[in-house]
Predicted model as a PDB file, atoms N, CA, C, CB and O in Angstrom, pLDDT in the B-factor column:
MODEL        1                                                                  
ATOM      1  N   MET A   1     134.832  54.514  56.336  1.00 49.00           N  
ATOM      2  CA  MET A   1     135.022  52.999  55.974  1.00 49.00           C  
ATOM      3  C   MET A   1     133.599  52.634  55.423  1.00 49.00           C  
ATOM      4  CB  MET A   1     135.490  51.974  57.364  1.00 49.00           C  
ATOM      5  O   MET A   1     133.328  52.220  54.295  1.00 49.00           O  
ATOM      6  N   SER A   2     132.863  52.849  56.335  1.00 55.00           N  
ATOM      7  CA  SER A   2     131.993  52.616  56.162  1.00 55.00           C  
ATOM      8  C   SER A   2     130.833  52.233  54.739  1.00 55.00           C  
ATOM      9  CB  SER A   2     131.971  53.295  56.798  1.00 55.00           C  
ATOM     10  O   SER A   2     130.132  51.241  54.542  1.00 55.00           O  
ATOM     11  N   SER A   3     131.042  53.593  53.871  1.00 59.00           N  
ATOM     12  CA  SER A   3     130.257  54.353  53.556  1.00 59.00           C  
ATOM     13  C   SER A   3     131.068  53.682  51.653  1.00 59.00           C  
ATOM     14  CB  SER A   3     130.338  56.166  54.458  1.00 59.00           C  
ATOM     15  O   SER A   3     130.522  53.432  50.578  1.00 59.00           O  
ATOM     16  N   GLU A   4     132.660  53.630  52.163  1.00 59.00           N  
ATOM     17  CA  GLU A   4     133.152  53.062  50.950  1.00 59.00           C  
ATOM     18  C   GLU A   4     132.833  51.307  50.625  1.00 59.00           C  
ATOM     19  CB  GLU A   4     134.738  53.370  51.046  1.00 59.00           C  
ATOM     20  O   GLU A   4     132.917  50.888  49.471  1.00 59.00           O  
ATOM     21  N   ILE A   5     132.504  50.481  51.662  1.00 58.00           N  
ATOM     22  CA  ILE A   5     131.897  49.600  51.327  1.00 58.00           C  
ATOM     23  C   ILE A   5     130.557  49.644  51.123  1.00 58.00           C  
ATOM     24  CB  ILE A   5     132.163  48.887  51.952  1.00 58.00           C  
ATOM     25  O   ILE A   5     130.232  48.987  50.134  1.00 58.00           O  
ATOM     26  N   GLU A   6     129.497  50.264  51.786  1.00 59.00           N  
ATOM     27  CA  GLU A   6     128.343  50.574  51.001  1.00 59.00           C  
ATOM     28  C   GLU A   6     128.290  50.953  49.494  1.00 59.00           C  
ATOM     29  CB  GLU A   6     127.815  51.535  51.615  1.00 59.00           C  
ATOM     30  O   GLU A   6     127.578  50.451  48.625  1.00 59.00           O  
ATOM     31  N   ASP A   7     129.203  51.951  49.381  1.00 67.00           N  
ATOM     32  CA  ASP A   7     128.912  52.140  48.261  1.00 67.00           C  
ATOM     33  C   ASP A   7     129.436  51.315  46.947  1.00 67.00           C  
ATOM     34  CB  ASP A   7     129.145  53.257  48.254  1.00 67.00           C  
ATOM     35  O   ASP A   7     128.986  51.593  45.835  1.00 67.00           O  
ATOM     36  N   ALA A   8     130.597  50.093  47.172  1.00 70.00           N  
ATOM     37  CA  ALA A   8     130.995  49.702  46.151  1.00 70.00           C  
ATOM     38  C   ALA A   8     129.984  48.943  45.369  1.00 70.00           C  
ATOM     39  CB  ALA A   8     132.042  49.108  46.401  1.00 70.00           C  
ATOM     40  O   ALA A   8     128.810  49.003  45.735  1.00 70.00           O  
ATOM     41  N   ILE A   9     130.294  48.277  44.391  1.00 81.00           N  
ATOM     42  CA  ILE A   9     129.903  47.611  42.942  1.00 81.00           C  
ATOM     43  C   ILE A   9     129.811  46.198  43.713  1.00 81.00           C  
ATOM     44  CB  ILE A   9     131.223  47.744  41.417  1.00 81.00           C  
ATOM     45  O   ILE A   9     130.704  45.554  44.263  1.00 81.00           O  
ATOM     46  N   GLY A  10     128.735  45.989  43.603  1.00 85.00           N  
ATOM     47  CA  GLY A  10     128.241  44.993  43.946  1.00 85.00           C  
ATOM     48  C   GLY A  10     127.895  44.712  45.014  1.00 85.00           C  
ATOM     49  O   GLY A  10     127.936  43.515  45.297  1.00 85.00           O  
ATOM     50  N   VAL A  11     127.478  45.548  45.904  1.00 88.00           N  
ATOM     51  CA  VAL A  11     126.819  45.324  47.426  1.00 88.00           C  
ATOM     52  C   VAL A  11     126.098  46.172  47.641  1.00 88.00           C  
ATOM     53  CB  VAL A  11     127.614  45.296  48.593  1.00 88.00           C  
ATOM     54  O   VAL A  11     126.164  47.397  47.744  1.00 88.00           O  
ATOM     55  N   ILE A  12     124.959  45.008  47.745  1.00 94.00           N  
ATOM     56  CA  ILE A  12     123.566  45.214  48.062  1.00 94.00           C  
ATOM     57  C   ILE A  12     123.404  45.900  49.671  1.00 94.00           C  
ATOM     58  CB  ILE A  12     122.797  43.685  47.910  1.00 94.00           C  
ATOM     59  O   ILE A  12     124.089  45.131  50.345  1.00 94.00           O  
ATOM     60  N   ASN A  13     123.011  46.639  50.330  1.00 94.00           N  
ATOM     61  CA  ASN A  13     122.292  47.024  51.955  1.00 94.00           C  
ATOM     62  C   ASN A  13     121.343  46.723  51.782  1.00 94.00           C  
ATOM     63  CB  ASN A  13     122.150  48.375  52.634  1.00 94.00           C  
ATOM     64  O   ASN A  13     120.643  47.026  50.816  1.00 94.00           O  
ATOM     65  N   PRO A  14     121.082  46.062  52.660  1.00 96.00           N  
ATOM     66  CA  PRO A  14     119.578  45.220  52.851  1.00 96.00           C  
ATOM     67  C   PRO A  14     118.332  46.761  53.381  1.00 96.00           C  
ATOM     68  CB  PRO A  14     119.828  43.583  54.636  1.00 96.00           C  
ATOM     69  O   PRO A  14     117.175  46.795  52.963  1.00 96.00           O  
ATOM     70  N   ASP A  15     118.826  47.683  54.166  1.00 96.00           N  
ATOM     71  CA  ASP A  15     117.864  48.629  54.246  1.00 96.00           C  
ATOM     72  C   ASP A  15     117.940  49.990  53.431  1.00 96.00           C  
ATOM     73  CB  ASP A  15     117.788  48.884  55.536  1.00 96.00           C  
ATOM     74  O   ASP A  15     117.532  51.091  53.801  1.00 96.00           O  
ATOM     75  N   HIS A  16     118.495  49.689  52.357  1.00 96.00           N  
ATOM     76  CA  HIS A  16     118.682  50.920  50.995  1.00 96.00           C  
ATOM     77  C   HIS A  16     117.531  50.235  49.815  1.00 96.00           C  
ATOM     78  CB  HIS A  16     120.803  50.947  50.109  1.00 96.00           C  
ATOM     79  O   HIS A  16     117.519  49.073  49.409  1.00 96.00           O  
ATOM     80  N   LEU A  17     116.639  51.311  49.447  1.00 97.00           N  
ATOM     81  CA  LEU A  17     115.941  51.359  48.579  1.00 97.00           C  
ATOM     82  C   LEU A  17     116.749  51.544  47.278  1.00 97.00           C  
ATOM     83  CB  LEU A  17     115.050  52.224  48.888  1.00 97.00           C  
ATOM     84  O   LEU A  17     117.664  52.357  47.404  1.00 97.00           O  
ATOM     85  N   TYR A  18     116.620  50.938  45.958  1.00 97.00           N  
ATOM     86  CA  TYR A  18     117.204  51.314  44.805  1.00 97.00           C  
ATOM     87  C   TYR A  18     116.342  51.509  43.736  1.00 97.00           C  
ATOM     88  CB  TYR A  18     118.104  50.479  44.474  1.00 97.00           C  
ATOM     89  O   TYR A  18     115.232  50.986  43.635  1.00 97.00           O  
ATOM     90  N   THR A  19     116.893  52.317  42.880  1.00 97.00           N  
ATOM     91  CA  THR A  19     116.094  52.715  41.743  1.00 97.00           C  
ATOM     92  C   THR A  19     116.492  51.556  40.858  1.00 97.00           C  
ATOM     93  CB  THR A  19     116.398  54.244  41.128  1.00 97.00           C  
ATOM     94  O   THR A  19     117.560  50.973  41.043  1.00 97.00           O  
ATOM     95  N   LEU A  20     115.679  51.224  39.930  1.00 97.00           N  
ATOM     96  CA  LEU A  20     116.317  50.235  38.984  1.00 97.00           C  
ATOM     97  C   LEU A  20     116.966  50.122  38.358  1.00 97.00           C  
ATOM     98  CB  LEU A  20     116.030  49.859  38.453  1.00 97.00           C  
ATOM     99  O   LEU A  20     117.484  49.049  38.048  1.00 97.00           O  
ATOM    100  N   ARG A  21     117.304  51.640  37.728  1.00 95.00           N  
ATOM    101  CA  ARG A  21     118.539  51.631  37.172  1.00 95.00           C  
ATOM    102  C   ARG A  21     119.668  51.880  38.036  1.00 95.00           C  
ATOM    103  CB  ARG A  21     118.553  52.478  36.202  1.00 95.00           C  
ATOM    104  O   ARG A  21     120.691  52.163  37.413  1.00 95.00           O  
ATOM    105  N   ALA A  22     119.826  51.845  39.899  1.00 95.00           N  
ATOM    106  CA  ALA A  22     120.794  52.418  40.163  1.00 95.00           C  
ATOM    107  C   ALA A  22     121.328  50.522  40.829  1.00 95.00           C  
ATOM    108  CB  ALA A  22     120.543  54.062  41.201  1.00 95.00           C  
ATOM    109  O   ALA A  22     122.418  49.972  40.992  1.00 95.00           O  
ATOM    110  N   PHE A  23     119.940  50.107  41.024  1.00 96.00           N  
ATOM    111  CA  PHE A  23     120.539  48.531  41.012  1.00 96.00           C  
ATOM    112  C   PHE A  23     120.659  48.113  40.223  1.00 96.00           C  
ATOM    113  CB  PHE A  23     120.092  47.588  41.466  1.00 96.00           C  
ATOM    114  O   PHE A  23     120.598  46.972  40.681  1.00 96.00           O  
ATOM    115  N   LYS A  24     120.863  47.920  38.875  1.00 96.00           N  
ATOM    116  CA  LYS A  24     121.466  47.269  38.078  1.00 96.00           C  
ATOM    117  C   LYS A  24     122.854  47.645  37.661  1.00 96.00           C  
ATOM    118  CB  LYS A  24     120.725  47.194  37.191  1.00 96.00           C  
ATOM    119  O   LYS A  24     123.699  46.888  37.185  1.00 96.00           O  
ATOM    120  N   LEU A  25     122.986  49.166  37.956  1.00 94.00           N  
ATOM    121  CA  LEU A  25     124.270  49.802  37.630  1.00 94.00           C  
ATOM    122  C   LEU A  25     125.235  48.847  38.574  1.00 94.00           C  
ATOM    123  CB  LEU A  25     124.311  51.569  38.006  1.00 94.00           C  
ATOM    124  O   LEU A  25     125.995  47.984  38.135  1.00 94.00           O  
ATOM    125  N   ARG A  26     125.012  49.238  40.183  1.00 95.00           N  
ATOM    126  CA  ARG A  26     124.871  48.834  41.472  1.00 95.00           C  
ATOM    127  C   ARG A  26     125.813  46.607  41.409  1.00 95.00           C  
ATOM    128  CB  ARG A  26     122.594  49.106  41.834  1.00 95.00           C  
ATOM    129  O   ARG A  26     126.726  46.058  42.024  1.00 95.00           O  
ATOM    130  N   LEU A  27     124.981  46.239  40.484  1.00 95.00           N  
ATOM    131  CA  LEU A  27     125.379  44.594  40.422  1.00 95.00           C  
ATOM    132  C   LEU A  27     125.815  44.446  38.966  1.00 95.00           C  
ATOM    133  CB  LEU A  27     123.978  43.418  40.790  1.00 95.00           C  
ATOM    134  O   LEU A  27     126.296  43.396  38.538  1.00 95.00           O  
ATOM    135  N   GLY A  28     125.653  45.403  38.313  1.00 93.00           N  
ATOM    136  CA  GLY A  28     126.364  45.332  37.196  1.00 93.00           C  
ATOM    137  C   GLY A  28     125.455  44.181  36.036  1.00 93.00           C  
ATOM    138  O   GLY A  28     126.047  43.716  35.062  1.00 93.00           O  
ATOM    139  N   ILE A  29     124.359  43.928  36.251  1.00 94.00           N  
ATOM    140  CA  ILE A  29     123.242  43.278  35.469  1.00 94.00           C  
ATOM    141  C   ILE A  29     122.334  43.792  34.172  1.00 94.00           C  
ATOM    142  CB  ILE A  29     122.374  43.062  36.404  1.00 94.00           C  
ATOM    143  O   ILE A  29     121.888  44.924  33.982  1.00 94.00           O  
ATOM    144  N   ARG A  30     122.256  43.106  33.691  1.00 95.00           N  
ATOM    145  CA  ARG A  30     121.665  43.436  32.489  1.00 95.00           C  
ATOM    146  C   ARG A  30     119.878  43.388  32.347  1.00 95.00           C  
ATOM    147  CB  ARG A  30     122.357  42.447  31.522  1.00 95.00           C  
ATOM    148  O   ARG A  30     119.391  42.333  32.753  1.00 95.00           O  
ATOM    149  N   ASP A  31     119.022  44.289  31.886  1.00 96.00           N  
ATOM    150  CA  ASP A  31     117.726  44.266  31.974  1.00 96.00           C  
ATOM    151  C   ASP A  31     117.153  42.686  31.647  1.00 96.00           C  
ATOM    152  CB  ASP A  31     117.215  45.383  31.015  1.00 96.00           C  
ATOM    153  O   ASP A  31     116.115  42.407  32.247  1.00 96.00           O  
ATOM    154  N   SER A  32     117.634  41.783  30.892  1.00 97.00           N  
ATOM    155  CA  SER A  32     117.259  40.778  30.740  1.00 97.00           C  
ATOM    156  C   SER A  32     117.698  40.153  32.127  1.00 97.00           C  
ATOM    157  CB  SER A  32     117.676  40.279  29.510  1.00 97.00           C  
ATOM    158  O   SER A  32     116.765  39.412  32.434  1.00 97.00           O  
ATOM    159  N   THR A  33     118.493  40.104  32.937  1.00 95.00           N  
ATOM    160  CA  THR A  33     119.090  38.960  34.161  1.00 95.00           C  
ATOM    161  C   THR A  33     118.074  39.649  35.281  1.00 95.00           C  
ATOM    162  CB  THR A  33     121.216  39.053  34.689  1.00 95.00           C  
ATOM    163  O   THR A  33     117.801  38.860  36.185  1.00 95.00           O  
ATOM    164  N   LEU A  34     117.488  40.893  35.401  1.00 96.00           N  
ATOM    165  CA  LEU A  34     116.546  41.700  36.480  1.00 96.00           C  
ATOM    166  C   LEU A  34     115.095  40.767  35.469  1.00 96.00           C  
ATOM    167  CB  LEU A  34     116.683  44.131  36.446  1.00 96.00           C  
ATOM    168  O   LEU A  34     114.698  39.665  35.847  1.00 96.00           O  
ATOM    169  N   ARG A  35     114.695  41.247  34.621  1.00 96.00           N  
ATOM    170  CA  ARG A  35     113.328  40.538  33.921  1.00 96.00           C  
ATOM    171  C   ARG A  35     113.362  39.398  34.269  1.00 96.00           C  
ATOM    172  CB  ARG A  35     113.141  40.490  32.414  1.00 96.00           C  
ATOM    173  O   ARG A  35     112.293  38.998  34.729  1.00 96.00           O  
ATOM    174  N   SER A  36     114.554  38.343  34.227  1.00 96.00           N  
ATOM    175  CA  SER A  36     114.803  36.866  34.898  1.00 96.00           C  
ATOM    176  C   SER A  36     114.301  36.623  36.556  1.00 96.00           C  
ATOM    177  CB  SER A  36     116.548  36.596  34.850  1.00 96.00           C  
ATOM    178  O   SER A  36     113.529  35.776  37.004  1.00 96.00           O  
ATOM    179  N   ALA A  37     114.893  37.473  37.105  1.00 97.00           N  
ATOM    180  CA  ALA A  37     114.709  37.460  38.615  1.00 97.00           C  
ATOM    181  C   ALA A  37     113.640  38.203  39.091  1.00 97.00           C  
ATOM    182  CB  ALA A  37     115.839  37.941  39.302  1.00 97.00           C  
ATOM    183  O   ALA A  37     113.092  37.946  40.163  1.00 97.00           O  
ATOM    184  N   ARG A  38     113.308  39.123  38.347  1.00 97.00           N  
ATOM    185  CA  ARG A  38     111.682  39.532  38.642  1.00 97.00           C  
ATOM    186  C   ARG A  38     110.528  38.127  38.021  1.00 97.00           C  
ATOM    187  CB  ARG A  38     111.289  41.310  37.540  1.00 97.00           C  
ATOM    188  O   ARG A  38     109.361  38.359  38.336  1.00 97.00           O  
ATOM    189  N   ARG A  39     110.665  37.179  37.459  1.00 96.00           N  
ATOM    190  CA  ARG A  39     109.828  36.294  36.750  1.00 96.00           C  
ATOM    191  C   ARG A  39     110.159  35.208  38.481  1.00 96.00           C  
ATOM    192  CB  ARG A  39     110.515  35.671  34.711  1.00 96.00           C  
ATOM    193  O   ARG A  39     109.418  35.053  39.453  1.00 96.00           O  
ATOM    194  N   ARG A  40     111.255  34.787  38.262  1.00 95.00           N  
ATOM    195  CA  ARG A  40     111.372  33.986  39.733  1.00 95.00           C  
ATOM    196  C   ARG A  40     111.140  34.276  40.855  1.00 95.00           C  
ATOM    197  CB  ARG A  40     112.336  33.649  40.051  1.00 95.00           C  
ATOM    198  O   ARG A  40     111.251  33.568  41.856  1.00 95.00           O  
ATOM    199  N   GLY A  41     110.608  35.946  40.718  1.00 96.00           N  
ATOM    200  CA  GLY A  41     110.027  36.217  42.437  1.00 96.00           C  
ATOM    201  C   GLY A  41     110.595  37.655  42.986  1.00 96.00           C  
ATOM    202  O   GLY A  41     110.056  38.292  43.890  1.00 96.00           O  
ATOM    203  N   LEU A  42     111.539  37.972  42.424  1.00 97.00           N  
ATOM    204  CA  LEU A  42     111.759  39.399  42.892  1.00 97.00           C  
ATOM    205  C   LEU A  42     110.673  40.454  42.945  1.00 97.00           C  
ATOM    206  CB  LEU A  42     112.714  39.941  42.091  1.00 97.00           C  
ATOM    207  O   LEU A  42     109.905  40.964  42.129  1.00 97.00           O  
ATOM    208  N   ARG A  43     110.825  40.526  43.731  1.00 97.00           N  
ATOM    209  CA  ARG A  43     109.491  41.980  43.982  1.00 97.00           C  
ATOM    210  C   ARG A  43     110.514  43.429  43.492  1.00 97.00           C  
ATOM    211  CB  ARG A  43     108.808  42.253  46.383  1.00 97.00           C  
ATOM    212  O   ARG A  43     111.608  43.784  43.931  1.00 97.00           O  
ATOM    213  N   VAL A  44     109.832  43.905  42.654  1.00 97.00           N  
ATOM    214  CA  VAL A  44     109.983  45.099  42.332  1.00 97.00           C  
ATOM    215  C   VAL A  44     108.654  45.902  42.413  1.00 97.00           C  
ATOM    216  CB  VAL A  44     110.580  45.100  41.109  1.00 97.00           C  
ATOM    217  O   VAL A  44     107.560  45.606  41.934  1.00 97.00           O  
ATOM    218  N   VAL A  45     109.133  47.326  43.361  1.00 96.00           N  
ATOM    219  CA  VAL A  45     108.065  47.787  44.031  1.00 96.00           C  
ATOM    220  C   VAL A  45     108.125  49.089  42.670  1.00 96.00           C  
ATOM    221  CB  VAL A  45     108.299  48.169  45.975  1.00 96.00           C  
ATOM    222  O   VAL A  45     109.202  49.494  42.232  1.00 96.00           O  
ATOM    223  N   HIS A  46     106.536  49.679  42.075  1.00 96.00           N  
ATOM    224  CA  HIS A  46     106.360  50.622  41.453  1.00 96.00           C  
ATOM    225  C   HIS A  46     105.610  51.819  41.688  1.00 96.00           C  
ATOM    226  CB  HIS A  46     106.103  50.215  40.683  1.00 96.00           C  
ATOM    227  O   HIS A  46     104.452  51.652  42.071  1.00 96.00           O  
ATOM    228  N   LEU A  47     106.150  53.351  41.493  1.00 96.00           N  
ATOM    229  CA  LEU A  47     105.591  54.301  42.191  1.00 96.00           C  
ATOM    230  C   LEU A  47     105.776  55.833  41.443  1.00 96.00           C  
ATOM    231  CB  LEU A  47     106.211  54.180  43.593  1.00 96.00           C  
ATOM    232  O   LEU A  47     106.798  56.485  41.229  1.00 96.00           O  
ATOM    233  N   HIS A  48     105.257  55.937  41.334  1.00 95.00           N  
ATOM    234  CA  HIS A  48     105.006  57.581  39.964  1.00 95.00           C  
ATOM    235  C   HIS A  48     106.131  56.925  39.016  1.00 95.00           C  
ATOM    236  CB  HIS A  48     105.687  59.907  40.680  1.00 95.00           C  
ATOM    237  O   HIS A  48     107.241  57.455  38.975  1.00 95.00           O  
ATOM    238  N   LYS A  49     105.819  55.639  38.164  1.00 94.00           N  
ATOM    239  CA  LYS A  49     106.487  55.185  36.530  1.00 94.00           C  
ATOM    240  C   LYS A  49     108.317  55.156  37.330  1.00 94.00           C  
ATOM    241  CB  LYS A  49     106.116  56.998  34.697  1.00 94.00           C  
ATOM    242  O   LYS A  49     109.315  55.186  36.610  1.00 94.00           O  
ATOM    243  N   GLN A  50     108.377  55.110  38.500  1.00 96.00           N  
ATOM    244  CA  GLN A  50     109.813  54.486  38.681  1.00 96.00           C  
ATOM    245  C   GLN A  50     109.627  53.137  39.723  1.00 96.00           C  
ATOM    246  CB  GLN A  50     110.966  55.753  39.417  1.00 96.00           C  
ATOM    247  O   GLN A  50     108.777  52.826  40.558  1.00 96.00           O  
ATOM    248  N   GLY A  51     110.818  52.542  39.242  1.00 97.00           N  
ATOM    249  CA  GLY A  51     110.306  50.586  40.027  1.00 97.00           C  
ATOM    250  C   GLY A  51     111.788  50.828  41.063  1.00 97.00           C  
ATOM    251  O   GLY A  51     112.863  51.401  40.888  1.00 97.00           O  
ATOM    252  N   TYR A  52     111.370  50.311  41.818  1.00 98.00           N  
ATOM    253  CA  TYR A  52     112.730  49.968  43.202  1.00 98.00           C  
ATOM    254  C   TYR A  52     112.837  48.660  43.482  1.00 98.00           C  
ATOM    255  CB  TYR A  52     112.447  50.618  44.851  1.00 98.00           C  
ATOM    256  O   TYR A  52     112.094  47.812  42.987  1.00 98.00           O  
ATOM    257  N   VAL A  53     113.625  48.453  44.171  1.00 98.00           N  
ATOM    258  CA  VAL A  53     113.801  47.245  44.993  1.00 98.00           C  
ATOM    259  C   VAL A  53     114.497  47.495  46.047  1.00 98.00           C  
ATOM    260  CB  VAL A  53     114.386  46.198  44.375  1.00 98.00           C  
ATOM    261  O   VAL A  53     115.459  48.263  46.060  1.00 98.00           O  
ATOM    262  N   TYR A  54     113.993  46.759  47.180  1.00 97.00           N  
ATOM    263  CA  TYR A  54     114.714  46.973  48.283  1.00 97.00           C  
ATOM    264  C   TYR A  54     115.813  45.588  48.591  1.00 97.00           C  
ATOM    265  CB  TYR A  54     113.600  47.267  49.463  1.00 97.00           C  
ATOM    266  O   TYR A  54     115.776  44.373  48.397  1.00 97.00           O  
ATOM    267  N   GLY A  55     116.760  46.564  49.173  1.00 97.00           N  
ATOM    268  CA  GLY A  55     118.088  45.046  48.757  1.00 97.00           C  
ATOM    269  C   GLY A  55     117.938  44.248  50.015  1.00 97.00           C  
ATOM    270  O   GLY A  55     118.811  43.399  50.193  1.00 97.00           O  
ATOM    271  N   ARG A  56     116.749  44.382  51.165  1.00 98.00           N  
ATOM    272  CA  ARG A  56     116.406  43.055  51.392  1.00 98.00           C  
ATOM    273  C   ARG A  56     115.648  42.367  50.632  1.00 98.00           C  
ATOM    274  CB  ARG A  56     115.940  42.926  52.381  1.00 98.00           C  
ATOM    275  O   ARG A  56     115.828  41.156  50.758  1.00 98.00           O  
ATOM    276  N   ASP A  57     114.909  42.652  49.927  1.00 98.00           N  
ATOM    277  CA  ASP A  57     114.207  41.618  48.922  1.00 98.00           C  
ATOM    278  C   ASP A  57     115.098  40.799  48.277  1.00 98.00           C  
ATOM    279  CB  ASP A  57     113.418  42.260  47.828  1.00 98.00           C  
ATOM    280  O   ASP A  57     115.086  39.571  48.188  1.00 98.00           O  
ATOM    281  N   TRP A  58     116.081  41.816  47.717  1.00 97.00           N  
ATOM    282  CA  TRP A  58     117.516  40.811  47.105  1.00 97.00           C  
ATOM    283  C   TRP A  58     118.220  39.859  47.313  1.00 97.00           C  
ATOM    284  CB  TRP A  58     118.412  41.181  47.029  1.00 97.00           C  
ATOM    285  O   TRP A  58     118.499  38.771  46.809  1.00 97.00           O  
ATOM    286  N   ILE A  59     118.534  40.648  48.408  1.00 96.00           N  
ATOM    287  CA  ILE A  59     119.077  39.333  49.325  1.00 96.00           C  
ATOM    288  C   ILE A  59     118.376  38.119  50.375  1.00 96.00           C  
ATOM    289  CB  ILE A  59     119.920  39.948  50.199  1.00 96.00           C  
ATOM    290  O   ILE A  59     119.046  37.396  51.113  1.00 96.00           O  
ATOM    291  N   GLU A  60     117.211  38.094  50.277  1.00 96.00           N  
ATOM    292  CA  GLU A  60     116.071  37.173  50.403  1.00 96.00           C  
ATOM    293  C   GLU A  60     116.362  36.364  48.964  1.00 96.00           C  
ATOM    294  CB  GLU A  60     114.434  38.022  50.559  1.00 96.00           C  
ATOM    295  O   GLU A  60     116.981  35.306  49.079  1.00 96.00           O  
ATOM    296  N   TYR A  61     116.095  36.643  48.066  1.00 96.00           N  
ATOM    297  CA  TYR A  61     115.579  36.225  46.590  1.00 96.00           C  
ATOM    298  C   TYR A  61     117.260  35.235  46.459  1.00 96.00           C  
ATOM    299  CB  TYR A  61     115.197  38.007  45.115  1.00 96.00           C  
ATOM    300  O   TYR A  61     117.183  34.043  46.164  1.00 96.00           O  
ATOM    301  N   VAL A  62     118.305  35.717  46.645  1.00 95.00           N  
ATOM    302  CA  VAL A  62     119.752  35.543  46.141  1.00 95.00           C  
ATOM    303  C   VAL A  62     119.604  34.303  46.863  1.00 95.00           C  
ATOM    304  CB  VAL A  62     121.091  36.680  46.525  1.00 95.00           C  
ATOM    305  O   VAL A  62     119.450  33.372  46.072  1.00 95.00           O  
ATOM    306  N   LEU A  63     119.593  33.967  47.989  1.00 94.00           N  
ATOM    307  CA  LEU A  63     119.167  33.085  49.447  1.00 94.00           C  
ATOM    308  C   LEU A  63     118.137  31.924  48.965  1.00 94.00           C  
ATOM    309  CB  LEU A  63     118.248  34.207  50.776  1.00 94.00           C  
ATOM    310  O   LEU A  63     118.381  30.749  49.239  1.00 94.00           O  
ATOM    311  N   LYS A  64     117.231  32.214  48.397  1.00 93.00           N  
ATOM    312  CA  LYS A  64     116.123  31.118  47.887  1.00 93.00           C  
ATOM    313  C   LYS A  64     116.846  30.421  46.578  1.00 93.00           C  
ATOM    314  CB  LYS A  64     114.475  31.932  47.393  1.00 93.00           C  
ATOM    315  O   LYS A  64     116.777  29.243  46.228  1.00 93.00           O  
ATOM    316  N   GLU A  65     117.397  31.264  46.105  1.00 90.00           N  
ATOM    317  CA  GLU A  65     117.525  30.951  44.450  1.00 90.00           C  
ATOM    318  C   GLU A  65     118.945  29.593  44.750  1.00 90.00           C  
ATOM    319  CB  GLU A  65     118.196  32.900  43.188  1.00 90.00           C  
ATOM    320  O   GLU A  65     119.256  28.602  44.090  1.00 90.00           O  
ATOM    321  N   ASN A  66     119.374  30.040  45.741  1.00 85.00           N  
ATOM    322  CA  ASN A  66     120.635  29.738  46.058  1.00 85.00           C  
ATOM    323  C   ASN A  66     120.305  28.485  46.202  1.00 85.00           C  
ATOM    324  CB  ASN A  66     121.324  30.411  47.141  1.00 85.00           C  
ATOM    325  O   ASN A  66     120.650  27.668  45.348  1.00 85.00           O  
ATOM    326  N   VAL A  67     119.490  28.070  47.440  1.00 80.00           N  
ATOM    327  CA  VAL A  67     118.376  26.663  48.422  1.00 80.00           C  
ATOM    328  C   VAL A  67     117.946  25.659  47.086  1.00 80.00           C  
ATOM    329  CB  VAL A  67     116.304  27.521  49.403  1.00 80.00           C  
ATOM    330  O   VAL A  67     117.837  24.433  47.084  1.00 80.00           O  
ATOM    331  N   ALA A  68     117.768  26.511  46.091  1.00 75.00           N  
ATOM    332  CA  ALA A  68     116.727  25.903  45.507  1.00 75.00           C  
ATOM    333  C   ALA A  68     117.440  25.216  44.180  1.00 75.00           C  
ATOM    334  CB  ALA A  68     115.514  26.976  45.222  1.00 75.00           C  
ATOM    335  O   ALA A  68     116.824  24.607  43.305  1.00 75.00           O  
ATOM    336  N   SER A  69     118.527  25.388  44.207  1.00 73.00           N  
ATOM    337  CA  SER A  69     119.611  25.217  43.189  1.00 73.00           C  
ATOM    338  C   SER A  69     120.806  24.265  43.519  1.00 73.00           C  
ATOM    339  CB  SER A  69     120.178  26.553  42.914  1.00 73.00           C  
ATOM    340  O   SER A  69     121.832  24.115  42.855  1.00 73.00           O  
ATOM    341  N   GLN A  70     120.498  23.737  44.535  1.00 73.00           N  
ATOM    342  CA  GLN A  70     121.607  22.614  45.458  1.00 73.00           C  
ATOM    343  C   GLN A  70     121.101  21.526  45.031  1.00 73.00           C  
ATOM    344  CB  GLN A  70     121.645  22.559  47.247  1.00 73.00           C  
ATOM    345  O   GLN A  70     119.873  21.482  44.969  1.00 73.00           O  
ATOM    346  N   PRO A  71     121.760  20.534  44.683  1.00 71.00           N  
ATOM    347  CA  PRO A  71     121.759  19.411  44.587  1.00 71.00           C  
ATOM    348  C   PRO A  71     120.672  18.638  45.294  1.00 71.00           C  
ATOM    349  CB  PRO A  71     122.853  19.129  44.861  1.00 71.00           C  
ATOM    350  O   PRO A  71     120.644  18.745  46.520  1.00 71.00           O  
ATOM    351  N   GLY A  72     119.261  17.442  44.365  1.00 69.00           N  
ATOM    352  CA  GLY A  72     118.609  16.783  45.520  1.00 69.00           C  
ATOM    353  C   GLY A  72     117.350  17.757  46.083  1.00 69.00           C  
ATOM    354  O   GLY A  72     116.385  17.410  46.763  1.00 69.00           O  
ATOM    355  N   ASN A  73     117.766  19.387  45.453  1.00 66.00           N  
ATOM    356  CA  ASN A  73     116.029  20.043  46.039  1.00 66.00           C  
ATOM    357  C   ASN A  73     115.655  19.963  45.058  1.00 66.00           C  
ATOM    358  CB  ASN A  73     115.592  21.580  46.677  1.00 66.00           C  
ATOM    359  O   ASN A  73     116.268  20.171  44.011  1.00 66.00           O  
ATOM    360  N   ASP A  74     114.265  19.555  45.240  1.00 60.00           N  
ATOM    361  CA  ASP A  74     113.011  19.830  44.130  1.00 60.00           C  
ATOM    362  C   ASP A  74     112.116  20.979  44.226  1.00 60.00           C  
ATOM    363  CB  ASP A  74     112.025  18.716  44.143  1.00 60.00           C  
ATOM    364  O   ASP A  74     110.911  21.026  43.976  1.00 60.00           O  
ATOM    365  N   GLU A  75     112.980  21.985  44.669  1.00 55.00           N  
ATOM    366  CA  GLU A  75     112.050  23.262  44.666  1.00 55.00           C  
ATOM    367  C   GLU A  75     111.380  23.784  44.093  1.00 55.00           C  
ATOM    368  CB  GLU A  75     112.309  24.016  44.759  1.00 55.00           C  
ATOM    369  O   GLU A  75     110.283  24.289  44.334  1.00 55.00           O  
ATOM    370  N   ARG A  76     112.273  23.686  42.839  1.00 50.00           N  
ATOM    371  CA  ARG A  76     112.173  24.899  41.540  1.00 50.00           C  
ATOM    372  C   ARG A  76     110.558  24.283  41.026  1.00 50.00           C  
ATOM    373  CB  ARG A  76     113.820  24.729  39.902  1.00 50.00           C  
ATOM    374  O   ARG A  76     109.969  24.807  40.081  1.00 50.00           O  
TER     375      ARG A  76                                                      
ENDMDL                                                                          
END                                                                             
């Protein structure tokens, strides 16, 4: 059961490292969405011409963006 959940579309495991291609496929996002997230602070690590996103970085990014988008928060 655990592996079914971890392999589900849209689920990011905080302890996994994803290639950019796998990351986009898992979340169902486009290149433009990823570019926007990178501009807003999502960390992408490059090694040997391949980009990677650490699951924990994505989760932190989503939580930060959620707080910033709350009414009355001028963090942006």
